[in-house]
C-alpha positions in Angstrom: -5.3 18.3 -1.2 -5.5 14.8 -0.7 -7.8 12.5 -0.6 -8.9 8.4 -1.2 -11.3 7.9 -3.8 -14.1 4.8 -3.9 -15.6 4.4 -6.8 -18.1 1.4 -6.9 -20.7 0.6 -9.9 -22.3 -2.5 -10.1 -19.5 -4.1 -12.3 -16.6 -3.7 -9.4 -15.3 -1.7 -6.4 -11.6 -0.3 -6.8 -9.5 2.5 -5.3 -7.9 5.9 -6.9 -5.5 8.3 -5.2 -5.3 11.2 -6.1 -2.4 13.9 -3.6 -0.4 17.0 -4.6 3.2 16.5 -4.5 6.0 19.5 -4.0 9.4 17.0 -4.0 13.0 19.1 -3.8 16.2 17.3 -2.8 18.5 18.6 -0.5 22.2 16.8 -0.5 20.2 13.2 -1.7 17.7 13.2 0.6 13.8 13.6 -0.5 11.9 16.5 1.5 8.7 17.6 0.7 6.6 21.1 2.4 4.1 21.2 4.1 0.6 20.2 2.9 -3.5 21.1 4.1 -5.2 18.1 5.8 -5.7 15.2 4.0 -9.6 14.3 3.5 -11.3 10.7 3.0 -13.9 11.3 -0.3 -16.5 8.2 -1.3 -18.3 8.9 -5.0 -20.6 6.3 -6.1 -20.9 6.4 -9.8 -23.5 4.8 -11.6 -25.5 4.8 -14.9 -29.6 5.5 -15.2 -31.9 4.3 -17.6 -31.4 2.8 -21.4 -29.6 6.0 -22.2 -26.7 5.0 -20.0 -26.3 8.9 -18.5 -23.2 8.9 -15.8 -24.0 10.1 -12.3 -21.6 10.3 -9.4 -22.6 11.2 -5.7 -19.7 12.1 -3.6 -18.6 12.8 0.4 -16.4 14.0 2.0 -14.6 13.5 5.5 -12.3 15.9 6.3 -9.3 14.4 7.7 -6.3 14.6 10.1 -4.3 12.3 7.9 -0.6 12.0 6.5 1.1 14.6 7.2 3.2 13.7 3.0 2.1 12.2 0.0 0.1 8.5 -0.7 2.3 5.9 -2.5 0.2 3.1 -1.6 -3.3 2.2 -1.0 -4.9 -1.7 -0.6 -8.6 -3.2 0.5 -8.9 -5.4 2.8 -10.2 -8.8 1.9 -13.3 -8.0 2.8 -13.8 -4.4 1.7 -14.6 -3.3 4.7 -10.8 -1.2 5.9 -8.3 0.6 3.7 -4.3 0.9 3.9 -1.8 3.4 2.8 1.3 4.1 3.0 2.8 7.6 3.2 5.7 9.7 2.1 5.7 10.7 5.9 6.7 7.5 6.9 3.7 6.1 8.6 0.5 3.6 7.7 -3.1 4.3 8.7 -5.8 1.8 8.6 -9.1 3.5 7.5 -12.9 2.4 8.0 -14.6 2.3 4.3 -17.7 2.8 5.5 -17.1 5.8 8.0 -14.2 6.7 6.4 -12.9 7.1 10.2 -9.4 6.9 10.9 -8.6 3.4 13.4 -4.7 3.6 13.4 -1.4 4.6 12.9 0.9 2.1 11.9 4.6 3.7 12.8 8.5 2.1 13.0 9.3 3.0 9.3 12.2 5.6 9.2 11.4 6.1 5.4 8.6 6.5 2.5 6.0 3.3 2.6 5.9 2.4 -1.4 3.6 -0.4 -0.8 1.0 -2.1 0.7 -0.4 -5.3 1.7 -3.4 -7.1 3.4 -2.9 -11.0 4.3 -5.8 -12.7 3.4 -7.4 -13.3 5.9 -7.5 -9.2 6.4 -5.3 -9.3 10.0 -1.6 -9.3 8.9 -0.3 -6.3 6.5 3.0 -5.8 5.0 5.1 -3.0 3.9 7.8 -2.1 1.5 9.3 1.3 2.4 12.3 3.5 1.5 14.3 2.8 4.0 14.8 -1.2 2.6 13.0 -2.9 4.9 9.8 -5.1 4.8 7.6 -4.7 7.7 4.7 -7.1 9.3 2.3 -6.1 11.7 -0.8 -7.3 13.4 -3.9 -5.3 11.8 -5.6 -5.8 14.9 -3.5 -4.4 17.6 -1.3 -2.1 15.2 1.9 -4.0 16.7 4.8 -4.6 14.5 5.6 -8.6 14.6 8.4 -8.3 12.5 11.0 -7.0 9.9 12.2 -8.6 6.9 15.8 -6.8 6.0 18.4 -8.0 3.4 16.8 -5.2 0.8 19.8 -2.8 -0.4 17.2 -0.6 -2.0 13.8 0.8 -1.3 11.2 -1.2 -1.1 8.9 -0.8 -4.1 6.3 -3.4 -3.8 5.4 -6.2 -1.5 2.3 -9.2 -1.3 1.1 -12.0 0.1 1.0 -15.2 -1.4 -2.6 -16.9 -2.0 -3.0 -19.4 1.3 -0.7 -15.9 3.3 2.6 -18.3 4.6 4.9 -16.6 1.9 5.6 -12.8 1.0 7.5 -11.3 -2.1 9.2 -7.8 -2.1 10.4 -5.8 -4.9 13.3 -3.8 -5.0 15.4 -0.7 -6.3 18.7 -3.5 -5.6 17.1 -5.0 -8.7 16.2 -8.4 -6.8 12.7 -10.0 -5.7 13.3 -11.9 -2.4 10.7 -14.8 -1.0 10.1 -14.7 2.5 8.5 -17.5 5.3 6.2 -15.6 6.8 5.9 -17.4 10.5 9.7 -17.2 11.0 10.8 -14.0 8.5 13.7 -16.6 7.2 14.7 -15.5 4.0 13.9 -18.3 1.2 14.9 -17.4 -2.3 16.4 -14.4 -3.9 16.1 -13.5 -7.4 18.7 -11.0 -8.5 18.5 -11.7 -12.5 16.7 -8.0 -12.9 18.5 -5.6 -15.1 16.6 -2.4 -12.9 14.5 -1.6 -10.3 11.8 -4.0 -9.7 8.5 -1.7 -8.9 5.5 -4.7 -9.2 5.2 -8.1 -8.2 2.4 -10.3 -8.1 1.9 -14.6 -6.8 -0.1 -16.4 -9.2 -3.4 -18.1 -7.8 -1.2 -21.0 -7.2 1.2 -20.0 -5.1 3.5 -21.6 -7.1 4.9 -18.6 -9.5 5.1 -14.9 -9.4 5.5 -12.0 -11.7 7.5 -9.4 -11.2 7.9 -5.4 -13.2 10.8 -3.3 -13.1 12.5 -1.3 -15.0 
């Protein structure tokens, strides 16, 4: 059973996910067995009194949800929405207050490994097994453009703090820097010796951090 879990305390708000995944390999392709309907689970966790006794209150909202396991999630800057990328090749936008599915973003032909909101919350990036990065209008659900150039699955995507630039990390051992407005590739970083699994911009947008295997 797949579910989102929002955990809130006085100090932080974070999103984690649990999923039961069954994968088989057939002629090199990843396939999955049918999944039960997803649920959106909202949990509030905290402590009470001087004894610091822990408590948790959970509300579960059944959803039609994704048809495959969830590979990536991201909060909007204001915390009111959540994006989820799935093995079914789709991205879904959720309302965190009601757990309602707002819309589905479709266009990738493979697993969506990474999703990210722009700083203003109006745009989203997604990186997929199909080797492309896509830019979406979150308000309308429309695809704005596709960033092409990687030769392997996209494992991680990120916006710069001003939303002008984007980074993508891939299993082709490269990182690419993109102009969000035009889709133009600005620079390629190619000295990694393994798949790039995670990327991040520095707060001032002048540097990037990459994690690889």
